[in-house]
py3Dmol code that shows the C-alpha trace and the ligand (Angstrom):
import py3Dmol

protein = """\
ATOM      1  CA  UNK A   1     -39.163  57.934   2.829  1.00  0.00           C
ATOM      2  CA  UNK A   2     -39.658  61.633   3.147  1.00  0.00           C
ATOM      3  CA  UNK A   3     -42.522  61.632   0.814  1.00  0.00           C
ATOM      4  CA  UNK A   4     -45.583  59.501   0.979  1.00  0.00           C
ATOM      5  CA  UNK A   5     -47.609  62.324   2.534  1.00  0.00           C
ATOM      6  CA  UNK A   6     -48.066  63.431  -1.081  1.00  0.00           C
ATOM      7  CA  UNK A   7     -49.666  61.213  -3.695  1.00  0.00           C
ATOM      8  CA  UNK A   8     -47.118  58.960  -5.450  1.00  0.00           C
ATOM      9  CA  UNK A   9     -47.989  60.284  -8.916  1.00  0.00           C
ATOM     10  CA  UNK A  10     -47.322  63.853  -7.785  1.00  0.00           C
ATOM     11  CA  UNK A  11     -44.219  62.764  -5.919  1.00  0.00           C
ATOM     12  CA  UNK A  12     -42.839  61.026  -9.026  1.00  0.00           C
ATOM     13  CA  UNK A  13     -43.446  64.149 -11.082  1.00  0.00           C
ATOM     14  CA  UNK A  14     -41.739  66.340  -8.521  1.00  0.00           C
ATOM     15  CA  UNK A  15     -38.759  63.967  -8.149  1.00  0.00           C
ATOM     16  CA  UNK A  16     -38.438  63.743 -11.905  1.00  0.00           C
ATOM     17  CA  UNK A  17     -38.318  67.539 -12.142  1.00  0.00           C
ATOM     18  CA  UNK A  18     -35.680  67.721  -9.404  1.00  0.00           C
ATOM     19  CA  UNK A  19     -33.462  64.759 -10.246  1.00  0.00           C
ATOM     20  CA  UNK A  20     -33.883  63.666 -13.882  1.00  0.00           C
ATOM     21  CA  UNK A  21     -30.891  65.691 -15.004  1.00  0.00           C
ATOM     22  CA  UNK A  22     -28.531  64.239 -12.401  1.00  0.00           C
ATOM     23  CA  UNK A  23     -25.774  61.888 -13.585  1.00  0.00           C
ATOM     24  CA  UNK A  24     -27.032  58.340 -13.069  1.00  0.00           C
ATOM     25  CA  UNK A  25     -24.655  57.545 -10.220  1.00  0.00           C
ATOM     26  CA  UNK A  26     -25.820  60.615  -8.279  1.00  0.00           C
ATOM     27  CA  UNK A  27     -29.435  59.775  -9.062  1.00  0.00           C
ATOM     28  CA  UNK A  28     -28.928  56.291  -7.632  1.00  0.00           C
ATOM     29  CA  UNK A  29     -27.185  57.702  -4.579  1.00  0.00           C
ATOM     30  CA  UNK A  30     -29.943  60.184  -3.810  1.00  0.00           C
ATOM     31  CA  UNK A  31     -32.802  57.723  -4.390  1.00  0.00           C
ATOM     32  CA  UNK A  32     -31.236  54.668  -2.679  1.00  0.00           C
ATOM     33  CA  UNK A  33     -29.443  56.343   0.211  1.00  0.00           C
ATOM     34  CA  UNK A  34     -31.737  59.291   0.918  1.00  0.00           C
ATOM     35  CA  UNK A  35     -35.198  59.715  -0.650  1.00  0.00           C
ATOM     36  CA  UNK A  36     -36.233  56.047  -0.526  1.00  0.00           C
ATOM     37  CA  UNK A  37     -33.724  54.785   2.045  1.00  0.00           C
ATOM     38  CA  UNK A  38     -34.594  51.132   2.894  1.00  0.00           C
ATOM     39  CA  UNK A  39     -37.709  51.417   0.712  1.00  0.00           C
ATOM     40  CA  UNK A  40     -36.291  50.849  -2.762  1.00  0.00           C
ATOM     41  CA  UNK A  41     -35.145  47.752  -4.652  1.00  0.00           C
ATOM     42  CA  UNK A  42     -33.437  47.189  -7.967  1.00  0.00           C
ATOM     43  CA  UNK A  43     -35.042  44.644 -10.294  1.00  0.00           C
ATOM     44  CA  UNK A  44     -32.575  42.992 -12.636  1.00  0.00           C
ATOM     45  CA  UNK A  45     -32.798  40.375 -15.371  1.00  0.00           C
ATOM     46  CA  UNK A  46     -29.038  39.853 -15.319  1.00  0.00           C
ATOM     47  CA  UNK A  47     -29.345  40.168 -19.078  1.00  0.00           C
ATOM     48  CA  UNK A  48     -26.990  41.626 -21.643  1.00  0.00           C
ATOM     49  CA  UNK A  49     -26.849  45.193 -20.258  1.00  0.00           C
ATOM     50  CA  UNK A  50     -27.735  44.535 -16.620  1.00  0.00           C
ATOM     51  CA  UNK A  51     -24.247  44.529 -15.139  1.00  0.00           C
ATOM     52  CA  UNK A  52     -23.829  48.251 -15.760  1.00  0.00           C
ATOM     53  CA  UNK A  53     -26.709  49.315 -13.535  1.00  0.00           C
ATOM     54  CA  UNK A  54     -25.812  46.656 -10.971  1.00  0.00           C
ATOM     55  CA  UNK A  55     -22.225  47.900 -10.888  1.00  0.00           C
ATOM     56  CA  UNK A  56     -23.373  51.463 -10.261  1.00  0.00           C
ATOM     57  CA  UNK A  57     -25.768  50.325  -7.528  1.00  0.00           C
ATOM     58  CA  UNK A  58     -22.990  48.306  -5.897  1.00  0.00           C
ATOM     59  CA  UNK A  59     -20.802  51.399  -5.959  1.00  0.00           C
ATOM     60  CA  UNK A  60     -23.271  53.589  -4.099  1.00  0.00           C
ATOM     61  CA  UNK A  61     -24.560  50.850  -1.787  1.00  0.00           C
ATOM     62  CA  UNK A  62     -23.739  47.133  -2.192  1.00  0.00           C
ATOM     63  CA  UNK A  63     -26.595  46.288   0.195  1.00  0.00           C
ATOM     64  CA  UNK A  64     -29.184  47.653  -2.242  1.00  0.00           C
ATOM     65  CA  UNK A  65     -31.865  44.957  -2.430  1.00  0.00           C
ATOM     66  CA  UNK A  66     -31.699  43.333  -5.892  1.00  0.00           C
ATOM     67  CA  UNK A  67     -34.620  41.230  -7.081  1.00  0.00           C
ATOM     68  CA  UNK A  68     -34.083  38.562  -9.754  1.00  0.00           C
ATOM     69  CA  UNK A  69     -37.201  36.940 -11.138  1.00  0.00           C
ATOM     70  CA  UNK A  70     -36.338  33.309 -11.698  1.00  0.00           C
ATOM     71  CA  UNK A  71     -39.100  32.362 -14.121  1.00  0.00           C
ATOM     72  CA  UNK A  72     -37.731  28.802 -14.275  1.00  0.00           C
ATOM     73  CA  UNK A  73     -37.359  29.334 -18.026  1.00  0.00           C
ATOM     74  CA  UNK A  74     -34.054  31.225 -18.097  1.00  0.00           C
ATOM     75  CA  UNK A  75     -31.047  30.114 -20.103  1.00  0.00           C
ATOM     76  CA  UNK A  76     -28.576  28.284 -17.838  1.00  0.00           C
ATOM     77  CA  UNK A  77     -26.032  30.829 -19.075  1.00  0.00           C
ATOM     78  CA  UNK A  78     -28.054  33.630 -17.474  1.00  0.00           C
ATOM     79  CA  UNK A  79     -28.093  31.870 -14.111  1.00  0.00           C
ATOM     80  CA  UNK A  80     -24.336  31.308 -14.249  1.00  0.00           C
ATOM     81  CA  UNK A  81     -23.794  34.924 -15.260  1.00  0.00           C
ATOM     82  CA  UNK A  82     -26.046  36.113 -12.435  1.00  0.00           C
ATOM     83  CA  UNK A  83     -23.931  34.308  -9.869  1.00  0.00           C
ATOM     84  CA  UNK A  84     -20.713  35.575 -11.422  1.00  0.00           C
ATOM     85  CA  UNK A  85     -21.933  39.195 -11.346  1.00  0.00           C
ATOM     86  CA  UNK A  86     -23.176  38.929  -7.748  1.00  0.00           C
ATOM     87  CA  UNK A  87     -19.749  37.700  -6.650  1.00  0.00           C
ATOM     88  CA  UNK A  88     -17.838  40.212  -8.757  1.00  0.00           C
ATOM     89  CA  UNK A  89     -19.804  43.216  -7.522  1.00  0.00           C
ATOM     90  CA  UNK A  90     -20.102  41.902  -3.960  1.00  0.00           C
ATOM     91  CA  UNK A  91     -23.826  42.496  -3.876  1.00  0.00           C
ATOM     92  CA  UNK A  92     -25.053  41.485  -0.439  1.00  0.00           C
ATOM     93  CA  UNK A  93     -28.837  41.399  -0.783  1.00  0.00           C
ATOM     94  CA  UNK A  94     -29.874  39.590  -3.966  1.00  0.00           C
ATOM     95  CA  UNK A  95     -33.321  38.048  -3.684  1.00  0.00           C
ATOM     96  CA  UNK A  96     -34.142  35.235  -6.106  1.00  0.00           C
ATOM     97  CA  UNK A  97     -37.873  35.099  -6.556  1.00  0.00           C
ATOM     98  CA  UNK A  98     -39.758  32.178  -8.133  1.00  0.00           C
ATOM     99  CA  UNK A  99     -43.353  31.749  -9.289  1.00  0.00           C
ATOM    100  CA  UNK A 100     -45.899  29.685  -7.409  1.00  0.00           C
ATOM    101  CA  UNK A 101     -45.331  25.994  -8.310  1.00  0.00           C
ATOM    102  CA  UNK A 102     -49.075  25.308  -8.605  1.00  0.00           C
ATOM    103  CA  UNK A 103     -49.565  28.273 -10.979  1.00  0.00           C
ATOM    104  CA  UNK A 104     -46.632  27.170 -13.120  1.00  0.00           C
ATOM    105  CA  UNK A 105     -48.054  23.654 -13.295  1.00  0.00           C
ATOM    106  CA  UNK A 106     -51.461  24.930 -14.393  1.00  0.00           C
ATOM    107  CA  UNK A 107     -49.911  27.282 -16.937  1.00  0.00           C
ATOM    108  CA  UNK A 108     -47.941  24.552 -18.711  1.00  0.00           C
ATOM    109  CA  UNK A 109     -46.480  25.932 -21.930  1.00  0.00           C
ATOM    110  CA  UNK A 110     -48.596  29.063 -21.830  1.00  0.00           C
ATOM    111  CA  UNK A 111     -45.878  31.112 -23.521  1.00  0.00           C
ATOM    112  CA  UNK A 112     -46.830  29.406 -26.809  1.00  0.00           C
ATOM    113  CA  UNK A 113     -50.369  30.730 -26.827  1.00  0.00           C
ATOM    114  CA  UNK A 114     -50.665  33.468 -24.229  1.00  0.00           C
ATOM    115  CA  UNK A 115     -47.312  35.037 -23.371  1.00  0.00           C
ATOM    116  CA  UNK A 116     -48.953  37.860 -21.424  1.00  0.00           C
ATOM    117  CA  UNK A 117     -50.593  35.296 -19.177  1.00  0.00           C
ATOM    118  CA  UNK A 118     -47.338  33.361 -18.816  1.00  0.00           C
ATOM    119  CA  UNK A 119     -45.407  36.529 -17.890  1.00  0.00           C
ATOM    120  CA  UNK A 120     -48.137  37.404 -15.447  1.00  0.00           C
ATOM    121  CA  UNK A 121     -47.700  34.100 -13.617  1.00  0.00           C
ATOM    122  CA  UNK A 122     -43.929  33.824 -13.838  1.00  0.00           C
ATOM    123  CA  UNK A 123     -42.982  37.500 -13.460  1.00  0.00           C
ATOM    124  CA  UNK A 124     -45.675  40.001 -12.534  1.00  0.00           C
ATOM    125  CA  UNK A 125     -47.187  38.157  -9.570  1.00  0.00           C
ATOM    126  CA  UNK A 126     -43.865  37.095  -8.016  1.00  0.00           C
ATOM    127  CA  UNK A 127     -42.524  40.627  -8.435  1.00  0.00           C
ATOM    128  CA  UNK A 128     -45.565  42.169  -6.826  1.00  0.00           C
ATOM    129  CA  UNK A 129     -45.036  39.950  -3.815  1.00  0.00           C
ATOM    130  CA  UNK A 130     -41.294  40.620  -3.706  1.00  0.00           C
ATOM    131  CA  UNK A 131     -41.886  44.378  -3.821  1.00  0.00           C
ATOM    132  CA  UNK A 132     -44.245  44.344  -0.867  1.00  0.00           C
ATOM    133  CA  UNK A 133     -42.992  46.971   1.551  1.00  0.00           C
ATOM    134  CA  UNK A 134     -40.993  48.831  -1.087  1.00  0.00           C
ATOM    135  CA  UNK A 135     -42.158  52.237  -2.285  1.00  0.00           C
ATOM    136  CA  UNK A 136     -39.985  52.416  -5.380  1.00  0.00           C
ATOM    137  CA  UNK A 137     -37.876  50.269  -7.676  1.00  0.00           C
ATOM    138  CA  UNK A 138     -35.000  50.809 -10.029  1.00  0.00           C
ATOM    139  CA  UNK A 139     -34.699  49.248 -13.451  1.00  0.00           C
ATOM    140  CA  UNK A 140     -32.492  49.501 -16.513  1.00  0.00           C
ATOM    141  CA  UNK A 141     -34.911  50.394 -19.321  1.00  0.00           C
ATOM    142  CA  UNK A 142     -33.574  52.885 -21.833  1.00  0.00           C
ATOM    143  CA  UNK A 143     -35.138  55.129 -24.463  1.00  0.00           C
ATOM    144  CA  UNK A 144     -32.844  53.642 -27.102  1.00  0.00           C
ATOM    145  CA  UNK A 145     -34.698  50.339 -26.710  1.00  0.00           C
ATOM    146  CA  UNK A 146     -37.522  51.984 -28.650  1.00  0.00           C
ATOM    147  CA  UNK A 147     -41.137  50.808 -28.587  1.00  0.00           C
ATOM    148  CA  UNK A 148     -42.918  51.672 -25.367  1.00  0.00           C
ATOM    149  CA  UNK A 149     -39.598  52.795 -23.884  1.00  0.00           C
ATOM    150  CA  UNK A 150     -38.896  55.586 -26.367  1.00  0.00           C
ATOM    151  CA  UNK A 151     -40.433  58.336 -24.219  1.00  0.00           C
ATOM    152  CA  UNK A 152     -39.447  57.072 -20.806  1.00  0.00           C
ATOM    153  CA  UNK A 153     -39.208  59.540 -17.918  1.00  0.00           C
ATOM    154  CA  UNK A 154     -36.322  59.058 -15.504  1.00  0.00           C
ATOM    155  CA  UNK A 155     -38.721  58.876 -12.554  1.00  0.00           C
ATOM    156  CA  UNK A 156     -42.310  57.782 -13.097  1.00  0.00           C
ATOM    157  CA  UNK A 157     -45.300  56.300 -11.307  1.00  0.00           C
ATOM    158  CA  UNK A 158     -46.902  53.234 -12.901  1.00  0.00           C
ATOM    159  CA  UNK A 159     -50.046  53.126 -10.815  1.00  0.00           C
ATOM    160  CA  UNK A 160     -48.468  50.827  -8.256  1.00  0.00           C
ATOM    161  CA  UNK A 161     -45.049  52.193  -7.363  1.00  0.00           C
ATOM    162  CA  UNK A 162     -42.529  54.820  -8.277  1.00  0.00           C
ATOM    163  CA  UNK A 163     -39.972  53.595 -10.786  1.00  0.00           C
ATOM    164  CA  UNK A 164     -36.489  54.993 -11.181  1.00  0.00           C
ATOM    165  CA  UNK A 165     -35.322  54.426 -14.750  1.00  0.00           C
ATOM    166  CA  UNK A 166     -31.771  55.315 -13.865  1.00  0.00           C
ATOM    167  CA  UNK A 167     -30.281  54.821 -17.333  1.00  0.00           C
ATOM    168  CA  UNK A 168     -33.251  56.076 -19.357  1.00  0.00           C
ATOM    169  CA  UNK A 169     -31.297  58.584 -21.423  1.00  0.00           C
ATOM    170  CA  UNK A 170     -28.110  56.625 -22.043  1.00  0.00           C
ATOM    171  CA  UNK A 171     -26.919  56.127 -25.610  1.00  0.00           C
ATOM    172  CA  UNK A 172     -25.313  52.919 -26.837  1.00  0.00           C
ATOM    173  CA  UNK A 173     -21.969  54.718 -27.039  1.00  0.00           C
ATOM    174  CA  UNK A 174     -22.221  55.818 -23.393  1.00  0.00           C
ATOM    175  CA  UNK A 175     -23.163  52.299 -22.318  1.00  0.00           C
ATOM    176  CA  UNK A 176     -20.261  50.755 -24.208  1.00  0.00           C
ATOM    177  CA  UNK A 177     -17.758  53.281 -22.821  1.00  0.00           C
ATOM    178  CA  UNK A 178     -18.898  52.866 -19.214  1.00  0.00           C
ATOM    179  CA  UNK A 179     -18.995  49.094 -19.610  1.00  0.00           C
ATOM    180  CA  UNK A 180     -15.381  49.136 -20.723  1.00  0.00           C
ATOM    181  CA  UNK A 181     -14.341  51.588 -18.010  1.00  0.00           C
ATOM    182  CA  UNK A 182     -15.811  49.306 -15.366  1.00  0.00           C
ATOM    183  CA  UNK A 183     -14.316  46.208 -17.036  1.00  0.00           C
ATOM    184  CA  UNK A 184     -17.610  44.349 -16.838  1.00  0.00           C
ATOM    185  CA  UNK A 185     -17.870  40.806 -18.203  1.00  0.00           C
ATOM    186  CA  UNK A 186     -20.347  40.213 -21.011  1.00  0.00           C
ATOM    187  CA  UNK A 187     -23.329  37.895 -20.823  1.00  0.00           C
ATOM    188  CA  UNK A 188     -22.219  34.525 -22.241  1.00  0.00           C
ATOM    189  CA  UNK A 189     -24.815  34.689 -25.043  1.00  0.00           C
ATOM    190  CA  UNK A 190     -23.571  38.026 -26.404  1.00  0.00           C
ATOM    191  CA  UNK A 191     -20.792  36.389 -28.476  1.00  0.00           C
ATOM    192  CA  UNK A 192     -23.519  34.344 -30.186  1.00  0.00           C
ATOM    193  CA  UNK A 193     -25.293  37.500 -31.377  1.00  0.00           C
ATOM    194  CA  UNK A 194     -27.947  37.963 -28.693  1.00  0.00           C
ATOM    195  CA  UNK A 195     -28.516  41.622 -27.840  1.00  0.00           C
ATOM    196  CA  UNK A 196     -31.376  41.100 -25.371  1.00  0.00           C
ATOM    197  CA  UNK A 197     -31.868  37.943 -23.337  1.00  0.00           C
ATOM    198  CA  UNK A 198     -34.959  36.854 -21.434  1.00  0.00           C
ATOM    199  CA  UNK A 199     -36.597  33.446 -21.036  1.00  0.00           C
ATOM    200  CA  UNK A 200     -35.462  30.701 -23.427  1.00  0.00           C
ATOM    201  CA  UNK A 201     -38.806  30.127 -25.207  1.00  0.00           C
ATOM    202  CA  UNK A 202     -39.226  33.855 -25.883  1.00  0.00           C
ATOM    203  CA  UNK A 203     -35.714  34.909 -26.897  1.00  0.00           C
ATOM    204  CA  UNK A 204     -34.375  34.712 -30.444  1.00  0.00           C
ATOM    205  CA  UNK A 205     -31.545  36.448 -32.229  1.00  0.00           C
ATOM    206  CA  UNK A 206     -32.437  40.053 -33.155  1.00  0.00           C
ATOM    207  CA  UNK A 207     -33.821  40.529 -36.633  1.00  0.00           C
ATOM    208  CA  UNK A 208     -31.411  42.114 -39.142  1.00  0.00           C
ATOM    209  CA  UNK A 209     -31.772  45.904 -39.143  1.00  0.00           C
ATOM    210  CA  UNK A 210     -34.202  45.934 -36.223  1.00  0.00           C
ATOM    211  CA  UNK A 211     -33.743  47.065 -32.638  1.00  0.00           C
ATOM    212  CA  UNK A 212     -31.890  45.126 -29.950  1.00  0.00           C
ATOM    213  CA  UNK A 213     -35.105  43.759 -28.438  1.00  0.00           C
ATOM    214  CA  UNK A 214     -36.574  42.504 -31.722  1.00  0.00           C
ATOM    215  CA  UNK A 215     -35.750  38.906 -30.787  1.00  0.00           C
ATOM    216  CA  UNK A 216     -37.979  39.031 -27.720  1.00  0.00           C
ATOM    217  CA  UNK A 217     -41.427  37.449 -28.228  1.00  0.00           C
ATOM    218  CA  UNK A 218     -40.529  37.572 -31.918  1.00  0.00           C
ATOM    219  CA  UNK A 219     -43.699  35.768 -32.988  1.00  0.00           C
ATOM    220  CA  UNK A 220     -46.018  38.085 -31.076  1.00  0.00           C
ATOM    221  CA  UNK A 221     -46.777  41.815 -31.059  1.00  0.00           C
ATOM    222  CA  UNK A 222     -45.807  41.786 -27.377  1.00  0.00           C
ATOM    223  CA  UNK A 223     -42.999  44.203 -26.419  1.00  0.00           C
ATOM    224  CA  UNK A 224     -42.917  44.059 -22.621  1.00  0.00           C
ATOM    225  CA  UNK A 225     -43.312  41.275 -20.104  1.00  0.00           C
ATOM    226  CA  UNK A 226     -45.931  43.049 -18.033  1.00  0.00           C
ATOM    227  CA  UNK A 227     -43.853  44.168 -15.079  1.00  0.00           C
ATOM    228  CA  UNK A 228     -43.519  47.533 -16.799  1.00  0.00           C
ATOM    229  CA  UNK A 229     -47.077  47.906 -17.993  1.00  0.00           C
ATOM    230  CA  UNK A 230     -48.541  48.803 -14.639  1.00  0.00           C
ATOM    231  CA  UNK A 231     -51.527  46.498 -15.029  1.00  0.00           C
ATOM    232  CA  UNK A 232     -53.221  45.601 -11.795  1.00  0.00           C
ATOM    233  CA  UNK A 233     -53.097  41.917 -11.047  1.00  0.00           C
ATOM    234  CA  UNK A 234     -56.744  41.885 -10.235  1.00  0.00           C
ATOM    235  CA  UNK A 235     -57.637  43.204 -13.677  1.00  0.00           C
ATOM    236  CA  UNK A 236     -55.679  40.648 -15.630  1.00  0.00           C
ATOM    237  CA  UNK A 237     -57.197  37.456 -16.971  1.00  0.00           C
ATOM    238  CA  UNK A 238     -54.596  34.787 -17.657  1.00  0.00           C
ATOM    239  CA  UNK A 239     -57.200  32.754 -19.493  1.00  0.00           C
ATOM    240  CA  UNK A 240     -56.613  29.722 -17.270  1.00  0.00           C
TER     241      UNK A 240
END
"""
ligand_1 = """\
8
SF4
S -40.770 35.657 -21.212
Fe -41.850 33.891 -22.107
S -41.434 32.096 -20.815
Fe -40.803 33.964 -19.715
S -42.530 34.414 -18.423
Fe -42.802 35.632 -20.296
S -43.984 34.372 -21.763
Fe -43.287 33.054 -20.042
"""
view = py3Dmol.view(width=600, height=400)
view.addModel(protein, "pdb")
view.setStyle({"model": 0}, {"cartoon": {"style": "trace"}})
view.addModel(ligand_1, "xyz")
view.setStyle({"model": 1}, {"stick": {}})
view.zoomTo()
view.show()
């Protein structure tokens, strides 16, 4: 990368000022193929909206590294959909990352009592390892998701790495139109009413009148799985 002579927080601010207004495809092109060439990955859940960002990444560079966190608690439908999307978009570098078997064994059904700790073991730690060597990562969070995402910058620094929130400003209408234009297949759980899909134990149908992510960790105040919180591993106590 051109940059890491300046501090990542300052670099993120400067990149955000320069590139936040670019159309998303151009933003992906400049970050993947120039600014962070060979030093950036895309992290995807292969959830209900994921194919849009993946399709755009495949268009600008199908060899973009894509990281999928296999928590071992996904719906089988998500795993089938993942493989279908990889083949459809001809993505050539998808990395399926799993948690440490011993940690998963110790955690048991931790999602019932301590979902932050469970996400830490099944998502945050494996992602941190998978991102070793990368300076930045791309994700599909959007301001329309609300909650902690409502004020999202397009390019930010989370204390660990620079994050490119390539679709931060997209509206639902824009997403739907681009989805149709690209003829993308829907996640198999969408016809059943799911608007956001994560792990099976922590995904329910959205609540009537509430946002698309209201079915995630529905019994807890939790809004994010931890990979977007920027917590340092060392500072987190899983309670185990
Ligand atoms: S979403 Fe639920 S099951 Fe998946 S890692 Fe987080 S707490 Fe565990």
